[in-house]
C-alpha positions in Angstrom: 36.6 -25.6 22.6 35.9 -22.6 20.4 38.2 -19.7 20.6 37.1 -16.7 22.7 35.2 -14.2 20.5 36.9 -10.9 20.0 35.7 -8.0 22.2 32.8 -5.9 20.9 31.5 -2.6 22.1 28.2 -4.1 23.4 30.3 -6.0 26.0 30.7 -2.8 28.1 26.9 -2.6 28.8 26.0 -6.3 29.1 26.3 -6.1 32.9 24.0 -3.1 33.0 21.5 -4.9 30.8 21.6 -8.1 32.9 21.0 -6.0 36.0 18.1 -4.2 34.4 16.4 -7.4 33.4 17.1 -8.9 36.8 15.4 -6.0 38.5 12.4 -5.7 36.1 10.7 -7.5 33.2 11.4 -5.0 30.4 14.3 -3.0 29.0 15.3 -1.0 25.9 18.8 -1.3 24.4 20.0 1.3 21.9 23.3 0.3 20.2 24.7 1.5 16.9 25.5 -0.8 14.0 28.5 -3.0 14.6 28.1 -2.9 18.4 27.4 -6.7 18.5 23.9 -6.6 20.1 22.3 -9.2 17.8 24.7 -12.0 18.7 26.2 -11.1 22.0 23.0 -10.2 24.0 21.2 -13.5 23.7 24.3 -15.4 24.6 25.0 -13.2 27.6 21.4 -13.8 28.9 21.8 -17.6 28.8 23.1 -17.7 32.4 20.6 -15.2 33.8 18.9 -16.7 36.9 15.4 -15.6 35.8 15.8 -17.7 32.6 15.6 -21.0 34.4 15.2 -23.6 31.6 13.2 -21.2 29.4 14.1 -20.4 25.9 15.2 -16.9 24.7 13.4 -15.9 21.5 15.4 -13.5 19.2 13.2 -11.8 16.6 14.7 -10.7 13.3 12.9 -8.7 10.5 14.0 -11.0 7.7 15.0 -14.6 7.0 18.5 -13.6 5.8 19.2 -11.7 9.1 17.8 -14.6 11.1 20.0 -17.2 9.4 23.1 -15.0 9.8 22.4 -14.4 13.5 21.8 -18.1 14.2 24.9 -19.1 12.3 27.1 -16.6 14.1 25.9 -17.5 17.6 26.1 -21.2 16.9 29.7 -20.7 15.6 30.6 -18.8 18.8 29.4 -21.8 20.8 31.3 -24.2 18.5 28.1 -25.8 17.4 25.8 -26.2 14.4 22.5 -24.4 14.2 19.9 -26.7 15.8 21.9 -27.2 19.0 21.7 -24.6 21.7 21.0 -22.0 19.0 18.0 -22.8 16.8 16.3 -21.2 13.8 12.6 -21.0 12.9 11.6 -19.3 9.7 8.9 -19.9 7.1 11.0 -22.1 4.8 12.6 -24.3 7.3 13.4 -24.7 11.0 16.3 -26.1 12.9 15.5 -26.6 16.5 15.9 -29.4 19.0 15.3 -30.3 22.6 18.7 -28.7 23.4 17.7 -25.3 21.8 17.8 -22.5 24.3 18.1 -19.5 21.9 15.7 -19.6 19.1 16.1 -17.1 16.3 12.7 -16.5 14.6 11.4 -14.0 12.1 8.8 -11.5 13.3 5.9 -13.0 11.4 6.7 -16.5 12.8 6.6 -15.0 16.4 3.2 -13.4 15.8 1.8 -16.9 15.1 3.7 -18.4 18.0 2.2 -16.1 20.6 -1.3 -16.3 19.0 -1.2 -20.1 19.2 0.2 -20.0 22.7 -0.6 -16.8 24.5 1.2 -17.9 27.6 4.4 -18.5 25.6 5.0 -21.7 27.4 8.7 -22.5 27.9 9.8 -19.0 26.8 11.7 -16.9 29.3 12.4 -13.8 27.2 11.6 -12.3 23.8 14.2 -10.0 22.2 13.0 -7.7 19.5 16.0 -6.9 17.4 16.2 -4.1 14.8 12.9 -2.7 16.1 13.5 0.6 14.5 12.4 -0.9 11.2 8.9 -0.8 12.7 7.4 -3.7 10.7 3.8 -4.5 11.2 4.7 -7.9 12.6 7.1 -6.5 15.1 4.6 -3.9 16.3 1.9 -6.5 16.7 4.3 -8.9 18.4 5.3 -6.4 21.0 1.7 -5.3 21.6 0.6 -8.9 22.1 3.7 -9.7 24.3 3.0 -6.7 26.5 -0.6 -7.8 26.8 0.4 -11.4 27.7 3.0 -10.1 30.2 0.3 -8.0 31.9 -2.3 -10.7 32.2 -0.6 -14.1 32.0 3.2 -13.9 32.3 4.5 -11.4 34.8 7.8 -13.2 34.7 8.2 -12.8 30.9 11.2 -10.6 30.0 10.9 -8.3 27.0 13.8 -6.5 25.5 13.6 -4.1 22.5 16.9 -3.6 20.7 17.6 -1.1 18.0 20.4 0.9 16.3 18.3 4.1 15.7 15.3 4.5 17.8 13.5 6.9 20.1 14.3 4.8 23.1 12.5 6.9 25.6 9.2 6.7 23.7 9.5 2.9 23.5 10.5 2.6 27.1 7.4 4.6 28.1 5.1 2.3 26.2 6.8 -0.6 28.1 5.9 0.7 31.5 8.9 3.0 32.0 11.5 0.4 31.2 15.2 1.4 31.7 17.1 2.4 28.5 20.6 1.1 28.2 22.8 2.7 25.5 26.0 1.4 24.0 28.5 3.7 22.4 29.3 1.1 19.7 32.3 0.9 17.5 32.4 2.6 14.2 35.4 3.3 12.1 35.5 6.8 10.6 33.4 7.1 7.3 34.0 9.9 4.9 30.8 11.1 3.3 30.9 12.3 -0.3 27.8 13.8 -1.9 27.2 13.5 -5.6 24.4 15.5 -7.3 22.2 13.2 -9.3 20.4 14.4 -12.5 16.7 13.7 -11.6 16.1 12.9 -15.3 18.4 9.9 -15.2 17.3 6.5 -14.0 18.6 5.7 -10.6 20.4 2.6 -11.7 22.5 4.6 -14.1 23.5 7.0 -11.4 24.4 4.2 -9.0 26.4 2.5 -11.8 28.4 5.7 -12.4 29.0 6.1 -8.6 30.1 2.4 -8.2 32.6 2.7 -11.1 33.9 5.9 -9.6 34.4 4.1 -6.2 36.1 1.1 -7.8 38.6 3.4 -9.4 39.2 5.6 -6.3 39.0 3.2 -3.4 40.2 -0.3 -2.4 37.8 -2.9 -0.9 34.3 -4.1 -1.7 31.3 -1.9 -2.5 27.8 -2.1 -1.1 25.3 -0.2 -3.2 21.7 0.4 -2.0 18.9 0.5 -4.6 15.2 0.6 -4.0 14.2 -2.7 -5.5 14.9 -5.9 -7.4 14.2 -4.3 -10.8 16.7 -1.5 -10.3 19.3 -4.1 -9.0 19.0 -6.3 -12.0 19.3 -3.3 -14.4 22.3 -2.0 -12.5 23.9 -5.4 -12.7 23.4 -5.4 -16.4 25.0 -2.0 -16.8 27.9 -2.8 -14.5 28.7 -6.1 -16.4 29.2 -4.0 -19.5 31.6 -1.7 -17.8 33.8 -4.0 -15.6 36.1 -5.1 -18.3 38.9 -3.1 -16.7 38.3 -4.7 -13.3 38.7 -8.5 -13.7 39.0 -8.9 -9.9 35.5 -7.6 -9.2 32.5 -9.9 -8.6 28.9 -8.7 -8.8 26.5 -10.0 -6.2 22.8 -8.9 -6.1 21.1 -9.2 -2.7 17.4 -9.0 -2.1 14.7 -11.1 -0.4 13.4 -13.1 -3.4 16.7 -15.0 -3.9 17.8 -18.5 -3.3 19.6 -18.9 0.0 22.9 -19.8 -1.8 22.8 -16.6 -3.8 22.2 -14.5 -0.7 25.0 -16.3 1.2 27.4 -15.6 -1.8 26.7 -11.9 -1.4 27.3 -11.9 2.3 30.4 -14.1 2.7 33.9 -12.8 2.3 35.4 -12.5 -1.2 38.3 -14.9 -2.1 41.8 -13.6 -1.5 42.8 -11.1 -4.2 39.2 -10.3 -5.2 36.6 -7.8 -4.2 32.9 -7.5 -4.9 30.1 -5.1 -5.6 27.0 -6.0 -3.6 23.8 -4.5 -5.1 21.2 -4.6 -2.3 17.9 -3.4 -1.2 17.3 -2.2 2.4 17.7 -5.8 3.4 21.4 -5.0 4.0 20.8 -1.9 6.2 20.9 -3.8 9.5 21.7 -7.1 11.1 24.2 -8.2 8.5 28.0 -7.6 8.3 29.1 -8.0 4.7 32.7 -8.9 4.9 35.2 -6.6 3.1 32.9 -3.7 2.5 34.4 -0.3 3.0 32.6 1.7 0.4 28.8 2.4 0.4 26.9 3.9 -2.5 23.5 5.1 -1.3 20.8 5.9 -3.8 18.8 7.4 -1.0 15.7 5.5 -2.0 13.6 2.8 -0.5 10.5 0.9 -1.7 7.7 0.5 0.8 4.2 -0.9 0.6 1.4 1.7 0.9 -2.2 0.5 1.4 -5.1 2.4 -0.2 -8.2 1.6 1.9 -10.6 3.1 -0.6 -9.4 0.7 -3.3 -8.4 -2.3 -1.1 -5.0 -2.3 -2.8 -1.4 -2.3 -1.5 1.0 -0.6 -4.0 4.7 -0.4 -3.8 6.0 3.2 -3.6 9.5 4.5 -4.0 10.3 7.0 -1.3 13.2 8.9 0.1 15.0 6.9 2.8 14.8 8.3 6.3 17.7 10.0 7.9 18.1 7.1 10.3 18.1 4.6 7.4 20.7 6.8 5.6 22.9 6.7 8.7 22.5 3.0 8.9 23.6 2.6 5.3 26.5 4.9 5.8 27.6 2.9 8.9 28.0 -0.2 6.7 31.2 1.3 5.3 32.7 1.5 8.8 31.9 -1.8 10.3 35.4 -3.4 10.0 37.7 -0.5 8.8 37.6 3.2 7.8 35.4 3.7 4.8 33.7 6.0 2.3 30.0 6.6 1.6 28.8 8.2 -1.6 25.4 9.7 -1.3 23.5 10.5 -4.5 21.9 13.7 -3.2 23.1 17.2 -2.2 24.4 17.5 1.4 21.8 20.2 2.2 19.0 17.7 1.4 19.9 15.4 4.3 18.3 17.7 6.8 15.0 17.5 4.9 14.8 13.7 5.3 12.3 12.2 7.7 14.0 11.4 11.0 12.9 7.8 11.2 11.4 5.2 8.9 7.6 5.5 8.8 6.0 2.7 10.8 4.4 0.1 8.6 1.3 0.1 10.7 0.5 3.6 9.5 0.3 2.6 5.8 -0.3 -1.1 5.7 -3.3 -3.4 5.0 -4.5 -4.2 8.5 -6.7 -7.1 7.6 -4.2 -9.6 9.0 -3.6 -7.6 12.1 -7.4 -7.3 12.8 -7.9 -11.0 12.3 -5.0 -11.8 14.6 -6.4 -9.4 17.2 -9.8 -11.1 17.0 -8.1 -14.5 17.5 -6.4 -12.9 20.6 -9.9 -11.9 21.8 -9.6 -8.2 21.1 -12.3 -6.7 18.8 -10.7 -3.2 18.9 -7.0 -3.3 18.2 -6.6 0.2 19.5 -7.0 -1.1 23.0 -3.6 -2.9 22.7 -0.3 -1.2 23.6 0.8 -0.3 20.0 3.6 2.2 19.8 1.6 4.0 17.1 -2.2 3.3 17.0 -3.5 1.8 13.8 -5.3 4.4 11.6 -9.1 4.3 11.8 -9.8 4.3 8.0 -7.5 1.3 7.5 -9.0 -0.5 10.5 -12.6 0.1 9.2 -11.6 -1.2 5.8 -10.0 -4.3 7.3 -13.0 -5.0 9.4 -15.3 -4.7 6.4 -13.1 -7.0 4.3 -13.0 -9.6 7.1 -16.7 -9.4 7.6 -17.2 -9.9 3.9 -15.0 -13.0 4.0 -17.1 -14.3 6.8 -14.1 -14.2 9.2 -15.7 -11.8 11.8 -19.2 -11.5 13.1 -21.1 -8.3 13.7 -19.3 -7.6 17.0 -15.9 -8.1 15.5 -15.4 -11.6 17.0 -13.7 -14.4 15.2 -16.1 -16.8 13.4 -15.5 -20.5 12.7 -14.7 -19.4 9.1 -12.2 -16.8 10.6 -10.6 -19.6 12.6 -10.1 -21.6 9.4 -8.5 -18.6 7.7 -6.3 -18.0 10.7 -5.1 -21.6 10.6 -3.2 -20.8 7.4 -0.1 -18.6 7.6 -1.3 -16.4 4.8 -2.9 -13.0 4.4 -6.6 -13.3 4.9 -7.5 -12.9 1.2 -5.2 -15.7 0.2 -6.3 -17.9 3.1 -9.9 -17.3 1.9 -8.8 -18.5 -1.5 -7.3 -21.7 -0.2 -10.1 -22.5 2.2 -12.7 -21.8 -0.5 -10.9 -23.9 -3.0 -10.8 -26.8 -0.6 -14.6 -27.1 -1.0 -13.9 -28.2 -4.6 -11.6 -31.0 -3.7 -7.9 -31.7 -3.0 -6.7 -30.7 -6.5 -8.3 -27.3 -6.3 -7.0 -26.8 -2.8 -3.5 -27.6 -3.9 -3.8 -25.3 -7.0 -4.9 -22.5 -4.7 -2.1 -23.2 -2.2 0.5 -23.1 -5.0 -1.0 -19.9 -6.3 -0.8 -18.3 -2.8 2.9 -19.5 -2.6 4.0 -17.6 -5.7 2.2 -14.5 -4.4 3.7 -14.5 -0.9 7.2 -15.7 -1.7 8.6 -13.1 -4.1 10.5 -14.5 -7.1 9.1 -18.0 -6.8 8.2 -19.1 -10.2 9.7 -16.0 -11.8 8.2 -12.5 -12.0 6.0 -12.8 -15.0 2.5 -11.3 -15.0 0.7 -14.6 -15.8 0.2 -16.4 -12.5 -0.7 -19.7 -14.2 2.8 -19.7 -15.8 4.4 -18.8 -12.5 2.7 -21.7 -10.8 3.9 -24.1 -13.5 7.5 -22.9 -13.2 7.3 -23.1 -9.5 6.1 -26.7 -9.8 9.0 -27.6 -12.1 11.6 -25.8 -10.0 14.0 -28.2 -8.2 15.9 -25.6 -6.2 15.9 -25.8 -2.4 13.6 -22.9 -1.8 11.0 -24.2 -4.2 11.2 -27.7 -2.6 10.7 -26.2 0.8 7.8 -24.1 -0.4 6.0 -27.1 -2.0 6.1 -28.9 1.3 4.5 -25.9 2.9 1.8 -25.6 0.3 0.9 -29.3 0.7 0.4 -28.6 4.4 -1.7 -25.5 3.6 -3.9 -27.6 1.3 -4.3 -30.3 3.9 -5.2 -27.8 6.7 -7.7 -26.1 4.4 -9.3 -29.4 3.7 -10.1 -30.1 7.3 -13.8 -29.5 7.8 -14.3 -28.4 4.2 -17.6 -29.5 2.7 -17.6 -32.3 0.2 -17.2 -31.2 -3.4 -20.4 -30.6 -5.3 -21.3 -33.4 -7.7 -19.4 -32.9 -10.9 -16.6 -31.1 -9.2 -18.1 -27.7 -9.7 -17.0 -24.9 -7.3 -19.1 -23.9 -4.3 -18.9 -21.0 -1.8 -16.2 -23.0 0.1 -16.9 -21.8 3.6 -20.0 -19.8 3.7 -18.7 -16.4 2.9 -21.5 -14.1 1.9 -19.5 -11.9 -0.4 -16.4 -13.7 -1.6 -18.4 -16.0 -3.8 -16.9 -19.0 -5.5 -16.4 -20.0 -9.1 -19.0 -22.4 -10.3 -18.5 -22.6 -14.0 -18.4 -26.4 -14.0 -15.3 -28.6 -13.7 -12.2 -27.8 -11.7 -11.8 -24.1 -11.1 -9.0 -22.4 -13.1 -6.5 -20.1 -11.6 -8.5 -17.0 -12.5 -11.6 -18.5 -10.7 -9.4 -19.3 -7.7 -7.9 -15.9 -7.6 -11.4 -14.3 -7.7 -12.0 -16.0 -4.3 -9.3 -13.7 -2.9 -9.8 -10.7 -5.0 -13.5 -10.3 -6.0 -13.0 -6.6 -6.1 -10.3 -6.9 -8.7 -12.1 -8.5 -11.6 -10.9 -6.5 -14.6 -12.4 -6.0 -18.1 -10.5 -4.9 -21.1 -11.4 -1.3 -22.0 -13.7 -1.2 -25.0 -12.0 1.6 -26.8 -8.5 1.4 -25.2 -5.4 0.0 -26.6 -4.6 -3.7 -26.0 -3.7 -4.3 -22.4 -5.8 -1.6 -20.8 -8.3 -2.7 -18.2 -10.8 -1.4 -15.7 -11.0 -3.1 -12.4 -14.3 -3.7 -10.6 -13.0 -1.4 -7.7 -12.8 1.5 -10.2 -9.0 1.5 -10.7 -7.4 1.3 -14.1 -4.7 -1.2 -14.9 -2.4 -1.8 -17.9 -0.3 -4.6 -19.3 2.4 -4.7 -21.9 0.4 -5.0 -25.2 2.8 -7.8 -26.2 1.7 -9.9 -23.3 -0.6 -12.8 -24.0 -2.8 -11.6 -21.1 -3.2 -8.2 -22.8 -5.7 -9.9 -25.2 -7.8 -11.5 -22.5 -11.3 -10.0 -22.2 -11.3 -10.5 -18.4 -8.6 -10.8 -15.7 -8.4 -11.1 -12.0 -5.6 -8.8 -10.8 -3.5 -9.8 -7.7 -0.8 -7.1 -7.8 -0.9 -3.6 -9.2 1.5 -0.7 -8.9 1.2 3.0 -9.8 -1.5 5.5 -9.6 -5.2 4.7 -9.4 -6.0 6.0 -12.8 -3.4 3.9 -14.6 -1.6 1.2 -12.6 0.7 -1.4 -14.0 -0.5 -5.0 -13.5 2.2 -7.2 -12.0 0.3 -10.4 -11.4 -3.0 -11.6 -12.9 -4.8 -14.6 -14.2 -7.5 -14.8 -17.0 -11.1 -15.6 -16.2 -14.0 -16.2 -18.5 -17.4 -14.4 -18.4 -19.3 -17.5 -17.5 -17.1 -18.1 -14.4 -17.7 -14.5 -13.3 -21.4 -14.7 -13.8 -21.6 -18.0 -11.9 -19.4 -16.8 -9.0 -20.8 -13.3 -8.5 -24.4 -13.6 -9.7 -25.7 -12.0 -6.5 -23.3 -9.0 -7.0 -23.8 -8.3 -10.7 -25.9 -5.2 -11.3 -28.3 -5.1 -14.3 -29.5 -1.6 -15.0 -30.3 0.8 -17.8 -28.0 3.7 -17.9 -28.2 7.1 -19.6 -25.0 9.0 -20.0 -23.8 12.1 -21.7 -21.3 11.7 -24.5 -19.1 14.9 -24.6 -17.8 14.2 -28.1 -21.2 14.3 -29.8 -22.9 16.5 -27.2 -25.7 13.9 -26.9 -27.2 11.3 -24.6 -26.5 7.6 -24.9 -28.7 4.9 -23.4 -27.4 1.4 -22.7 -28.4 -1.7 -20.8 -25.4 -2.6 -18.6 -24.4 -5.6 -16.6 -21.7 -4.5 -14.2 -19.6 -6.0 -11.5 -18.6 -2.9 -9.6 -17.0 -0.6 -12.1 -16.3 -3.4 -14.6 -18.8 -3.7 -17.4 -19.5 -7.3 -18.2 -21.9 -6.6 -21.1 -24.0 -3.9 -22.7 -26.5 -3.1 -25.5 -27.7 0.1 -27.0 -31.2 1.4 -26.1 -33.3 4.3 -27.3 -32.9 7.4 -25.1 -35.9 7.6 -22.8 -37.9 10.8 -22.7 -37.7 11.2 -18.9 -36.9 14.0 -16.5 -33.8 12.2 -15.3 -32.5 11.9 -18.9 -33.1 15.7 -19.3 -31.2 16.4 -16.2 -28.2 14.3 -17.4 -28.2 16.2 -20.7 -28.4 19.5 -18.9 -25.5 18.6 -16.6 -23.4 17.4 -19.5 -24.0 20.5 -21.6 -23.3 22.8 -18.7 -20.0 20.9 -18.0 -18.9 21.8 -21.6 -19.7 25.5 -21.0 -22.9 27.5 -20.8 -21.6 29.8 -23.6 -21.8 26.8 -26.0 -25.6 26.7 -25.8 -27.4 28.2 -28.8 -28.0 31.7 -27.5 -29.9 34.1 -29.8 -29.0 37.8 -29.9 -32.3 38.5 -28.2 -31.6 36.0 -25.4 -28.1 37.3 -24.9 -29.4 40.9 -24.6 -32.2 39.8 -22.3 -29.6 38.3 -19.9 -27.5 41.5 -20.1 -30.7 43.6 -19.2 -31.4 41.5 -16.2 -27.8 41.6 -15.1 -27.8 45.4 -15.4 -30.8 45.7 -13.0 -29.3 43.1 -10.6 -26.0 45.1 -10.5 -28.1 48.2 -9.7 -30.5 46.7 -7.2 -29.3 43.1 -6.3 -32.2 41.0 -5.2 -34.9 40.2 -6.3 -33.3 40.2 -9.8 -32.0 36.6 -10.6 -28.3 35.9 -11.1 -27.9 34.9 -14.8 -24.1 34.7 -14.8 -22.5 31.7 -16.6 -21.4 30.2 -13.3 -24.8 30.4 -11.6 -26.6 29.2 -14.7 -24.3 26.2 -14.9 -24.7 25.4 -11.3 -28.5 25.5 -11.4 -29.0 24.0 -14.9 -31.1 21.1 -13.6 -33.6 23.6 -12.2 -34.1 26.0 -15.1 -33.0 24.2 -18.3 -33.7 20.5 -17.7 -37.5 20.8 -17.5 -37.4 22.2 -21.1 -35.2 19.3 -22.4 -37.5 16.3 -21.8 -37.6 14.3 -25.0 -34.4 16.0 -26.4 -31.2 13.9 -26.7 -28.7 16.2 -28.5 -27.4 19.7 -28.2 -28.3 20.5 -31.8 -31.9 19.7 -31.1 -32.2 22.6 -28.7 -33.6 25.5 -30.5 -32.8 29.1 -29.6 -36.4 29.8 -28.9 -36.6 26.9 -26.4 -33.5 28.1 -24.7 -34.8 31.7 -24.5 -38.1 30.4 -23.0 -36.2 28.4 -20.3 -34.2 31.5 -19.5 -37.2 33.9 -19.3 -38.9 31.5 -16.9 -36.3 32.5 -14.3 -37.8 36.0 -14.1 -41.0 36.3 -12.0 -44.0 37.9 -13.7 -43.9 40.7 -11.2 -40.5 41.9 -12.6 -41.1 41.5 -16.3 -42.9 44.9 -16.7 -40.2 46.6 -14.7 -37.6 45.0 -17.0 -39.2 46.5 -20.1 -39.7 49.9 -18.4 -36.3 50.2 -16.6 -34.1 48.3 -19.0 -35.7 48.8 -22.4 -34.3 47.1 -25.4 -34.5 50.4 -27.4 -34.6 54.1 -26.7 -36.5 56.6 -28.9 -34.6 59.6 -30.1 -36.0 63.0 -31.4 -36.1 61.7 -35.0 -38.5 59.0 -33.8 -35.9 56.2 -34.4 -35.7 53.4 -31.8 -32.0 52.8 -31.1 -31.0 49.5 -29.5 -29.2 49.7 -26.1 -26.0 47.6 -25.6 -26.1 46.4 -22.0 -22.9 44.3 -22.4 -20.6 47.2 -23.0 -17.9 48.1 -20.6 -18.7 51.1 -18.4 -22.5 50.7 -18.5 -25.3 50.6 -21.1 -24.4 52.2 -24.3 -26.6 54.0 -26.9 -24.7 54.4 -30.2 -26.5 57.1 -32.3 -25.7 59.5 -35.1 -25.4 63.0 -33.5 -27.9 64.6 -36.0 -30.7 62.4 -34.6 -30.2 64.1 -31.2 -30.5 67.8 -32.3 -33.1 69.6 -30.2 -32.6 67.2 -27.2 -31.9 69.2 -24.1 -31.7 66.4 -21.5 -29.5 63.3 -21.3 -31.2 60.0 -22.0 -31.6 57.8 -18.9 -32.9 54.3 -18.0 -33.3 52.4 -14.7 -36.2 54.5 -13.6 -34.3 57.7 -14.4 -31.4 56.7 -12.2 -28.8 55.6 -14.8 -27.6 57.8 -17.6 -26.8 56.0 -20.8 -23.3 56.2 -22.2 -23.8 58.0 -25.5 -21.6 57.1 -28.3 -22.2 60.0 -30.8 -21.6 58.9 -34.3 -20.8 60.7 -37.6 -23.0 60.3 -40.6 -20.7 57.4 -41.6 -21.4 55.8 -38.2 -17.9 56.4 -36.9 -17.6 57.6 -33.2 -16.9 61.3 -32.8 -17.6 61.7 -29.0 -18.5 59.7 -25.9 -20.5 61.5 -23.2 -22.6 61.0 -20.1 -23.7 64.7 -20.3 -25.4 65.6 -23.5 -26.4 69.2 -22.5 -22.8 69.8 -21.4 -21.5 68.5 -24.7 -23.8 70.9 -26.6 -22.5 73.8 -24.6 -18.8 72.8 -24.6 -17.2 70.4 -27.1 -19.8 70.8 -29.8 -18.2 73.8 -31.4 -14.9 72.0 -32.0 -16.6 68.9 -33.2 -18.8 71.0 -35.5 -15.8 72.7 -37.0 -14.1 69.4 -37.8 -17.2 67.6 -39.0 -18.4 70.4 -41.4 -15.3 70.0 -43.5 -15.5 66.2 -43.5 -19.3 65.9 -44.1 -20.4 69.2 -45.8 -23.6 67.7 -47.1 -24.9 67.1 -43.5 -26.3 69.8 -41.2 -23.9 71.1 -38.5 -25.9 73.9 -36.8 -24.2 76.4 -34.4 -27.1 75.8 -32.0 -28.0 72.1 -32.0 -30.6 72.7 -29.3 -32.8 74.7 -31.7 -32.1 72.6 -34.8 -34.4 69.9 -36.0 -33.2 66.4 -35.6 -32.7 64.6 -38.9 -31.5 61.4 -40.5 -30.9 63.0 -43.9 -28.3 65.1 -45.6 -29.0 68.7 -46.6 -30.9 69.1 -49.9 -28.7 69.9 -52.9 -28.0 73.5 -53.4 -28.4 74.5 -49.7 
């Protein structure tokens, strides 16, 4: 007889919860960390009359949490897992005819309900840690509510969470009652440490952990965003723990062997303590014995799907306020504790209140396929707490249609049913099903390739997927053995109904997809050819002029490898995983593929065309014959530049993009533009806009027609450019241009002086003052409306006066100017009355 379990805070509300589920089918339970909801609630519901002989399904977000919950409940009953408490996860199940509580991961439940919509033999489904809002949990709840409404009115649904907007969830569940538990949390002192943003996060966490070890007793749980940071922090700490021989280091993340995970969770031996370096896997569901200090980096790594590129990338983000509270609570599960937060206290208020639901930023292809299997072509008609975004839905439907999984009405096709039969993302299922058309060996290769992609850490974390698969096949650890049994099953399932391999073993389309294609280079397909079945949009070619390891993907994204990697020298790759920005992502997983395989697999999608482009470095056109798969160039050869209107437009656009001012303007053309601009400023329309901006924006209209047959900037003569510019002015305005904005103005000496229309303040006439003697009126242009700005010059052509009123100058300032100039230029005439003096360009004769 097992000892009675110690009391837990959740016990106080178990009666209310039982009453709620007796009165109605749904309920929401909100209980803080440490309340005991995960293990006490399922056991408390075993005796509920409505259960009959049905099973209770407890959903957990991760395998580690599922195992821990099953182990603890079985221990409470004095049994082993597989008795009344069972476990069902991807890499192994322990259930029996006696099982009444079955702990499953959220992904497993989604397949359970899709395979059996009535959930035969199941009395209740409990969604634990629902606040994590995984895609599988949201889908599972939506399908369960749909089944409850149409097939199983007696089915009980309970959503449990530590931090959740309970009222919102309850409303989606038909106004279900919300039961709240106060929980039990020991006091936790929060200490904020400012972190230098220039330092790597693992360095800051290492410093905080060492500070905590010196200042506090007990074990330390440190949260970092991902496996890479954990391993680097582990290395740093091992170099600094010489003074702490009683401290053990224990990494904890999803891609670890079960034994390593268990070592991190179980209590430390007497007289020792540990530092657990964990991802968000340790936020909920787990009690790590002995922990009373938490170090929180404040960061999480989440997947974000980019529908326009068809890629999911991992992004490091600030943890939500709810997640930070969950992490802090880990320090107070069993005793008073301390939490070190690596951000200023004031920044906490700026954190997002809750973790962003995965459905808002995930690849929805799997969800759409599952909904189609459920009989729902439009997922938005299901009771999702947050509706899936329209762009991601559209992209998912397009992908599935391209894989042959959906028909034109969004219904599941026979090919889609084959993909759904495999517990894999649709792309990888397409790879395995397609490979099965080439025989059992190809199917097994594809299944193993899928395994190392879905089960993180399996086969290592190297970029070369072929090497990962080989390491996976040699691995004798328990997780690898379990996974190999699964992949054998995937290959067998994919082979059911597959067409017989083509003679000679060459690849075929493997299932009739119209766009996925299939390698057909002869012989058994290589890993790159197999991967291309899943990711035809991620064929990558090495950049022609880039450094080693730089690639362009067929979807337009850039990717890079370590130049020292063997794959960096491959001419072509198929990329399975990529992180970072679209222009320059980092390739995490790929396999090489040869050109012949690409051409055989995607012959119907390769575009052969002649392309003319502008080379900004030389300011010239280049013509090439290109063979492209999307944005990836498979081959090219140089061609002569064609003398076509389209080539002229490309040259014009390219030159305009480098700046209109760089064109070979002559002085006459520049002045002509200024004259037209002067009249446009004065009158507006109908004078054309000849500003740089407008000329650049309309370059295809006015310049391109004059560039046919020209391939380089330096082939454009100034006369040709001037001709193109003048064509912008209608004939009806050209006479007015010459009359109202003349290039030169005649002065009393008969000289024709050029007008500067580009000067500030208006058109300027710079003229020696002696040439204006006898002129009684001020020179004007613009049909007599605009006075010229006169820059009166000395005999040495230096300015002596600026005026817009020449008669006024003669009457006023002239006397002072005359007095000064006579002494400086005595050989030139300076009459007292310039209005009666003859204009001249000469000095006085000698002796006068």
